[in-house]
Backbone atoms as SQL, in Angstrom:
CREATE TABLE atoms (id INTEGER PRIMARY KEY, chain TEXT, resi INTEGER, resn TEXT, atom TEXT, x REAL, y REAL, z REAL);
INSERT INTO atoms VALUES
  (1, 'A', 1, 'UNK', 'N', 101.183, 82.608, 77.050),
  (2, 'A', 1, 'UNK', 'CA', 100.092, 81.815, 77.453),
  (3, 'A', 1, 'UNK', 'C', 99.066, 82.832, 78.322),
  (4, 'A', 2, 'UNK', 'N', 97.791, 82.836, 77.970),
  (5, 'A', 2, 'UNK', 'CA', 96.868, 83.520, 78.572),
  (6, 'A', 2, 'UNK', 'C', 96.744, 83.352, 80.118),
  (7, 'A', 3, 'UNK', 'N', 96.491, 84.372, 80.895),
  (8, 'A', 3, 'UNK', 'CA', 96.319, 84.069, 82.267),
  (9, 'A', 3, 'UNK', 'C', 95.142, 83.041, 82.774),
  (10, 'A', 4, 'UNK', 'N', 95.465, 82.452, 83.708),
  (11, 'A', 4, 'UNK', 'CA', 94.386, 81.339, 84.141),
  (12, 'A', 4, 'UNK', 'C', 94.485, 81.226, 85.668),
  (13, 'A', 5, 'UNK', 'N', 93.120, 81.346, 86.218),
  (14, 'A', 5, 'UNK', 'CA', 93.084, 81.093, 87.688),
  (15, 'A', 5, 'UNK', 'C', 93.203, 79.638, 87.866),
  (16, 'A', 6, 'UNK', 'N', 93.716, 79.386, 89.110),
  (17, 'A', 6, 'UNK', 'CA', 94.006, 77.901, 89.488),
  (18, 'A', 6, 'UNK', 'C', 92.721, 77.288, 90.111),
  (19, 'A', 7, 'UNK', 'N', 91.672, 78.188, 90.638),
  (20, 'A', 7, 'UNK', 'CA', 90.564, 77.821, 91.157),
  (21, 'A', 7, 'UNK', 'C', 89.451, 78.620, 90.476),
  (22, 'A', 8, 'UNK', 'N', 88.199, 78.196, 90.186),
  (23, 'A', 8, 'UNK', 'CA', 87.205, 78.723, 89.550),
  (24, 'A', 8, 'UNK', 'C', 86.388, 79.684, 90.612),
  (25, 'A', 9, 'UNK', 'N', 85.715, 80.749, 90.212),
  (26, 'A', 9, 'UNK', 'CA', 85.054, 81.504, 90.997),
  (27, 'A', 9, 'UNK', 'C', 83.867, 80.685, 91.833),
  (28, 'A', 10, 'UNK', 'N', 83.556, 81.184, 93.006),
  (29, 'A', 10, 'UNK', 'CA', 82.658, 80.542, 93.718),
  (30, 'A', 10, 'UNK', 'C', 81.422, 81.547, 93.950),
  (31, 'A', 11, 'UNK', 'N', 80.210, 80.843, 94.331),
  (32, 'A', 11, 'UNK', 'CA', 78.925, 81.503, 94.545),
  (33, 'A', 11, 'UNK', 'C', 79.053, 82.095, 95.908),
  (34, 'A', 12, 'UNK', 'N', 78.611, 83.265, 96.207),
  (35, 'A', 12, 'UNK', 'CA', 78.553, 83.668, 97.483),
  (36, 'A', 12, 'UNK', 'C', 77.138, 83.440, 97.955),
  (37, 'A', 13, 'UNK', 'N', 77.015, 82.421, 98.918),
  (38, 'A', 13, 'UNK', 'CA', 75.480, 81.736, 99.174),
  (39, 'A', 13, 'UNK', 'C', 74.737, 82.742, 99.688),
  (40, 'A', 14, 'UNK', 'N', 75.281, 83.667, 100.763),
  (41, 'A', 14, 'UNK', 'CA', 74.364, 84.594, 101.509),
  (42, 'A', 14, 'UNK', 'C', 74.096, 85.983, 100.569),
  (43, 'A', 15, 'UNK', 'N', 74.649, 85.937, 99.367),
  (44, 'A', 15, 'UNK', 'CA', 74.178, 87.064, 98.494),
  (45, 'A', 15, 'UNK', 'C', 73.475, 86.524, 97.301),
  (46, 'A', 16, 'UNK', 'N', 72.785, 85.863, 97.327),
  (47, 'A', 16, 'UNK', 'CA', 71.852, 85.349, 96.179),
  (48, 'A', 16, 'UNK', 'C', 70.467, 85.193, 96.382),
  (49, 'A', 17, 'UNK', 'N', 69.463, 85.317, 95.253),
  (50, 'A', 17, 'UNK', 'CA', 68.185, 85.221, 95.407),
  (51, 'A', 17, 'UNK', 'C', 67.729, 84.844, 93.861),
  (52, 'A', 18, 'UNK', 'N', 66.384, 84.825, 93.777),
  (53, 'A', 18, 'UNK', 'CA', 65.885, 84.564, 92.447),
  (54, 'A', 18, 'UNK', 'C', 66.373, 85.433, 91.261),
  (55, 'A', 19, 'UNK', 'N', 66.743, 86.763, 91.525),
  (56, 'A', 19, 'UNK', 'CA', 66.982, 87.660, 90.469),
  (57, 'A', 19, 'UNK', 'C', 68.409, 87.923, 90.634),
  (58, 'A', 20, 'UNK', 'N', 69.158, 87.600, 91.212),
  (59, 'A', 20, 'UNK', 'CA', 70.772, 87.920, 91.276),
  (60, 'A', 20, 'UNK', 'C', 71.639, 86.779, 92.035),
  (61, 'A', 21, 'UNK', 'N', 72.928, 86.981, 91.686),
  (62, 'A', 21, 'UNK', 'CA', 73.792, 85.822, 92.311),
  (63, 'A', 21, 'UNK', 'C', 75.163, 86.713, 92.246),
  (64, 'A', 22, 'UNK', 'N', 75.905, 86.444, 93.418),
  (65, 'A', 22, 'UNK', 'CA', 77.218, 87.123, 93.517),
  (66, 'A', 22, 'UNK', 'C', 78.409, 86.081, 93.452),
  (67, 'A', 23, 'UNK', 'N', 79.373, 86.403, 92.612),
  (68, 'A', 23, 'UNK', 'CA', 80.391, 85.435, 92.501),
  (69, 'A', 23, 'UNK', 'C', 81.809, 86.033, 93.120),
  (70, 'A', 24, 'UNK', 'N', 82.627, 85.209, 93.589),
  (71, 'A', 24, 'UNK', 'CA', 83.852, 85.712, 94.241),
  (72, 'A', 24, 'UNK', 'C', 84.999, 84.813, 93.753),
  (73, 'A', 25, 'UNK', 'N', 86.103, 85.441, 93.612),
  (74, 'A', 25, 'UNK', 'CA', 87.369, 84.773, 93.091),
  (75, 'A', 25, 'UNK', 'C', 88.561, 85.576, 93.555),
  (76, 'A', 26, 'UNK', 'N', 89.627, 84.729, 93.834),
  (77, 'A', 26, 'UNK', 'CA', 90.913, 85.483, 94.221),
  (78, 'A', 26, 'UNK', 'C', 91.553, 86.289, 93.045),
  (79, 'A', 27, 'UNK', 'N', 92.245, 87.284, 93.301),
  (80, 'A', 27, 'UNK', 'CA', 92.853, 88.030, 92.173),
  (81, 'A', 27, 'UNK', 'C', 93.887, 87.088, 91.596),
  (82, 'A', 28, 'UNK', 'N', 94.054, 87.247, 90.362),
  (83, 'A', 28, 'UNK', 'CA', 95.029, 86.381, 89.575),
  (84, 'A', 28, 'UNK', 'C', 96.477, 86.829, 90.087),
  (85, 'A', 29, 'UNK', 'N', 97.211, 85.752, 90.543),
  (86, 'A', 29, 'UNK', 'CA', 98.533, 85.957, 91.323),
  (87, 'A', 29, 'UNK', 'C', 99.421, 84.534, 90.983),
  (88, 'A', 30, 'UNK', 'N', 100.371, 84.754, 90.204),
  (89, 'A', 30, 'UNK', 'CA', 101.285, 83.748, 90.034),
  (90, 'A', 30, 'UNK', 'C', 101.873, 82.992, 91.382),
  (91, 'A', 31, 'UNK', 'N', 101.896, 83.848, 92.297),
  (92, 'A', 31, 'UNK', 'CA', 102.468, 83.277, 93.641),
  (93, 'A', 31, 'UNK', 'C', 101.412, 82.186, 94.227),
  (94, 'A', 32, 'UNK', 'N', 100.152, 82.293, 93.878),
  (95, 'A', 32, 'UNK', 'CA', 98.942, 81.462, 94.321),
  (96, 'A', 32, 'UNK', 'C', 98.972, 80.182, 93.521),
  (97, 'A', 33, 'UNK', 'N', 99.613, 80.223, 92.549),
  (98, 'A', 33, 'UNK', 'CA', 99.680, 78.981, 91.512),
  (99, 'A', 33, 'UNK', 'C', 98.804, 79.188, 90.234),
  (100, 'A', 34, 'UNK', 'N', 98.495, 80.499, 90.005),
  (101, 'A', 34, 'UNK', 'CA', 97.745, 80.774, 88.750),
  (102, 'A', 34, 'UNK', 'C', 98.799, 80.838, 87.643),
  (103, 'A', 35, 'UNK', 'N', 98.470, 80.410, 86.477),
  (104, 'A', 35, 'UNK', 'CA', 99.353, 80.207, 85.396),
  (105, 'A', 35, 'UNK', 'C', 99.139, 81.392, 84.210),
  (106, 'A', 36, 'UNK', 'N', 100.007, 81.322, 83.337),
  (107, 'A', 36, 'UNK', 'CA', 100.051, 82.306, 82.184),
  (108, 'A', 36, 'UNK', 'C', 100.813, 83.524, 82.562),
  (109, 'A', 37, 'UNK', 'N', 100.804, 84.591, 81.722),
  (110, 'A', 37, 'UNK', 'CA', 101.605, 85.594, 81.710),
  (111, 'A', 37, 'UNK', 'C', 100.501, 86.836, 82.024),
  (112, 'A', 38, 'UNK', 'N', 100.940, 87.726, 82.843),
  (113, 'A', 38, 'UNK', 'CA', 100.315, 89.077, 83.065),
  (114, 'A', 38, 'UNK', 'C', 100.684, 90.064, 82.312),
  (115, 'A', 39, 'UNK', 'N', 100.514, 91.277, 82.250),
  (116, 'A', 39, 'UNK', 'CA', 99.460, 91.754, 83.519),
  (117, 'A', 39, 'UNK', 'C', 98.185, 91.658, 83.304),
  (118, 'A', 40, 'UNK', 'N', 97.326, 91.625, 84.313),
  (119, 'A', 40, 'UNK', 'CA', 95.877, 91.525, 84.127),
  (120, 'A', 40, 'UNK', 'C', 95.245, 92.898, 84.303),
  (121, 'A', 41, 'UNK', 'N', 94.415, 93.273, 83.414),
  (122, 'A', 41, 'UNK', 'CA', 93.925, 94.701, 83.340),
  (123, 'A', 41, 'UNK', 'C', 92.302, 94.325, 83.915),
  (124, 'A', 42, 'UNK', 'N', 91.543, 93.548, 83.423),
  (125, 'A', 42, 'UNK', 'CA', 90.217, 93.295, 83.892),
  (126, 'A', 42, 'UNK', 'C', 89.558, 91.882, 83.529),
  (127, 'A', 43, 'UNK', 'N', 88.792, 91.577, 84.279),
  (128, 'A', 43, 'UNK', 'CA', 87.929, 90.480, 84.271),
  (129, 'A', 43, 'UNK', 'C', 86.796, 90.453, 83.639),
  (130, 'A', 44, 'UNK', 'N', 86.380, 89.682, 82.734),
  (131, 'A', 44, 'UNK', 'CA', 84.885, 89.488, 81.994),
  (132, 'A', 44, 'UNK', 'C', 84.172, 88.446, 82.685),
  (133, 'A', 45, 'UNK', 'N', 82.936, 88.629, 82.901),
  (134, 'A', 45, 'UNK', 'CA', 82.154, 87.603, 83.430),
  (135, 'A', 45, 'UNK', 'C', 81.011, 87.307, 82.295),
  (136, 'A', 46, 'UNK', 'N', 81.001, 86.197, 81.928),
  (137, 'A', 46, 'UNK', 'CA', 80.108, 85.756, 80.950),
  (138, 'A', 46, 'UNK', 'C', 78.943, 84.844, 81.467),
  (139, 'A', 47, 'UNK', 'N', 77.670, 84.913, 80.954),
  (140, 'A', 47, 'UNK', 'CA', 76.760, 84.196, 81.419),
  (141, 'A', 47, 'UNK', 'C', 76.009, 83.508, 80.204),
  (142, 'A', 48, 'UNK', 'N', 75.328, 82.267, 80.421),
  (143, 'A', 48, 'UNK', 'CA', 74.418, 81.579, 79.548),
  (144, 'A', 48, 'UNK', 'C', 73.344, 80.963, 79.983),
  (145, 'A', 49, 'UNK', 'N', 72.253, 81.144, 79.197),
  (146, 'A', 49, 'UNK', 'CA', 71.018, 80.511, 79.687),
  (147, 'A', 49, 'UNK', 'C', 71.179, 78.968, 79.338),
  (148, 'A', 50, 'UNK', 'N', 70.534, 78.169, 80.491),
  (149, 'A', 50, 'UNK', 'CA', 70.839, 76.670, 80.079),
  (150, 'A', 50, 'UNK', 'C', 70.321, 76.215, 78.955),
  (151, 'A', 51, 'UNK', 'N', 69.436, 76.732, 78.155),
  (152, 'A', 51, 'UNK', 'CA', 68.806, 76.390, 76.988),
  (153, 'A', 51, 'UNK', 'C', 69.586, 76.872, 75.693),
  (154, 'A', 52, 'UNK', 'N', 70.629, 77.779, 75.848),
  (155, 'A', 52, 'UNK', 'CA', 71.343, 78.363, 75.001),
  (156, 'A', 52, 'UNK', 'C', 72.752, 77.878, 74.647),
  (157, 'A', 53, 'UNK', 'N', 73.434, 77.989, 73.515),
  (158, 'A', 53, 'UNK', 'CA', 74.537, 77.651, 73.332),
  (159, 'A', 53, 'UNK', 'C', 75.639, 78.718, 73.516),
  (160, 'A', 54, 'UNK', 'N', 75.202, 79.784, 73.221),
  (161, 'A', 54, 'UNK', 'CA', 76.053, 80.985, 73.302),
  (162, 'A', 54, 'UNK', 'C', 76.089, 81.937, 74.593),
  (163, 'A', 55, 'UNK', 'N', 77.297, 82.282, 74.956),
  (164, 'A', 55, 'UNK', 'CA', 77.554, 83.057, 76.255),
  (165, 'A', 55, 'UNK', 'C', 77.429, 84.585, 75.732),
  (166, 'A', 56, 'UNK', 'N', 77.023, 85.463, 76.863),
  (167, 'A', 56, 'UNK', 'CA', 77.199, 86.763, 76.541),
  (168, 'A', 56, 'UNK', 'C', 77.818, 87.453, 77.706),
  (169, 'A', 57, 'UNK', 'N', 78.472, 88.618, 77.594),
  (170, 'A', 57, 'UNK', 'CA', 79.189, 89.204, 78.608),
  (171, 'A', 57, 'UNK', 'C', 78.242, 89.947, 79.519),
  (172, 'A', 58, 'UNK', 'N', 78.282, 89.543, 80.936),
  (173, 'A', 58, 'UNK', 'CA', 77.299, 90.177, 81.740),
  (174, 'A', 58, 'UNK', 'C', 77.935, 91.542, 82.406),
  (175, 'A', 59, 'UNK', 'N', 79.248, 91.528, 82.331),
  (176, 'A', 59, 'UNK', 'CA', 80.024, 92.630, 82.856),
  (177, 'A', 59, 'UNK', 'C', 81.310, 92.360, 83.213),
  (178, 'A', 60, 'UNK', 'N', 82.093, 93.593, 83.498),
  (179, 'A', 60, 'UNK', 'CA', 83.617, 93.521, 83.545),
  (180, 'A', 60, 'UNK', 'C', 83.956, 94.066, 85.066),
  (181, 'A', 61, 'UNK', 'N', 85.059, 93.558, 85.428),
  (182, 'A', 61, 'UNK', 'CA', 85.763, 94.200, 86.684),
  (183, 'A', 61, 'UNK', 'C', 87.027, 94.391, 86.479),
  (184, 'A', 62, 'UNK', 'N', 87.427, 95.630, 87.012),
  (185, 'A', 62, 'UNK', 'CA', 88.878, 95.959, 86.763),
  (186, 'A', 62, 'UNK', 'C', 89.767, 95.251, 87.729),
  (187, 'A', 63, 'UNK', 'N', 90.918, 94.693, 87.418),
  (188, 'A', 63, 'UNK', 'CA', 91.939, 94.006, 88.425),
  (189, 'A', 63, 'UNK', 'C', 92.177, 94.988, 89.448),
  (190, 'A', 64, 'UNK', 'N', 92.412, 96.056, 89.127),
  (191, 'A', 64, 'UNK', 'CA', 93.062, 97.218, 90.127),
  (192, 'A', 64, 'UNK', 'C', 91.878, 97.373, 91.294),
  (193, 'A', 65, 'UNK', 'N', 90.685, 97.119, 91.032),
  (194, 'A', 65, 'UNK', 'CA', 89.762, 97.265, 92.097),
  (195, 'A', 65, 'UNK', 'C', 89.482, 96.079, 92.994),
  (196, 'A', 66, 'UNK', 'N', 90.193, 94.892, 92.704),
  (197, 'A', 66, 'UNK', 'CA', 90.075, 93.826, 93.574),
  (198, 'A', 66, 'UNK', 'C', 91.235, 94.020, 94.561),
  (199, 'A', 67, 'UNK', 'N', 90.849, 93.738, 95.834),
  (200, 'A', 67, 'UNK', 'CA', 91.862, 93.632, 96.820),
  (201, 'A', 67, 'UNK', 'C', 92.413, 92.390, 96.891),
  (202, 'A', 68, 'UNK', 'N', 92.234, 91.459, 97.819),
  (203, 'A', 68, 'UNK', 'CA', 92.597, 90.105, 97.721),
  (204, 'A', 68, 'UNK', 'C', 91.781, 89.221, 96.876),
  (205, 'A', 69, 'UNK', 'N', 90.354, 89.630, 96.884),
  (206, 'A', 69, 'UNK', 'CA', 89.429, 88.860, 96.068),
  (207, 'A', 69, 'UNK', 'C', 88.701, 89.797, 95.359),
  (208, 'A', 70, 'UNK', 'N', 87.936, 89.339, 94.163),
  (209, 'A', 70, 'UNK', 'CA', 87.262, 90.043, 93.293),
  (210, 'A', 70, 'UNK', 'C', 85.660, 89.654, 93.643),
  (211, 'A', 71, 'UNK', 'N', 84.841, 90.706, 93.711),
  (212, 'A', 71, 'UNK', 'CA', 83.480, 90.288, 93.858),
  (213, 'A', 71, 'UNK', 'C', 82.585, 90.930, 92.741),
  (214, 'A', 72, 'UNK', 'N', 81.674, 90.140, 92.168),
  (215, 'A', 72, 'UNK', 'CA', 80.833, 90.549, 91.065),
  (216, 'A', 72, 'UNK', 'C', 79.495, 90.081, 90.980),
  (217, 'A', 73, 'UNK', 'N', 78.339, 90.811, 91.058),
  (218, 'A', 73, 'UNK', 'CA', 77.070, 90.456, 91.162),
  (219, 'A', 73, 'UNK', 'C', 76.387, 90.668, 89.879),
  (220, 'A', 74, 'UNK', 'N', 75.817, 89.458, 89.549),
  (221, 'A', 74, 'UNK', 'CA', 75.003, 89.396, 88.272),
  (222, 'A', 74, 'UNK', 'C', 73.477, 89.738, 88.606),
  (223, 'A', 75, 'UNK', 'N', 72.921, 90.580, 88.064),
  (224, 'A', 75, 'UNK', 'CA', 71.540, 90.913, 88.574),
  (225, 'A', 75, 'UNK', 'C', 70.394, 90.702, 87.331),
  (226, 'A', 76, 'UNK', 'N', 69.279, 90.962, 87.633),
  (227, 'A', 76, 'UNK', 'CA', 68.293, 90.937, 86.582),
  (228, 'A', 76, 'UNK', 'C', 68.285, 89.506, 85.930),
  (229, 'A', 77, 'UNK', 'N', 68.448, 88.438, 86.771),
  (230, 'A', 77, 'UNK', 'CA', 68.175, 87.246, 86.328),
  (231, 'A', 77, 'UNK', 'C', 66.771, 86.671, 86.468),
  (232, 'A', 78, 'UNK', 'N', 66.525, 85.816, 85.514),
  (233, 'A', 78, 'UNK', 'CA', 64.950, 85.293, 85.554),
  (234, 'A', 78, 'UNK', 'C', 65.173, 83.817, 85.982),
  (235, 'A', 79, 'UNK', 'N', 64.187, 83.409, 86.891),
  (236, 'A', 79, 'UNK', 'CA', 64.201, 82.112, 87.484),
  (237, 'A', 79, 'UNK', 'C', 63.625, 81.134, 86.352);
């Protein structure tokens, strides 16, 4: 089974504006109730414009770079 976080990423409200947004989530850890089988190598962040059906990769973050939480900023957004 693919790894799955038990809680979704959240928006870091003090780190957002019209052109960027920062997401935060806890590292995948089965001891925190996350499911599936590891190991985790990296996380991919996908974005989709509200008028489109397809998602595209905004970036990736390596699991080893996350301490307790992972933080990823999506920039160059259009309001």
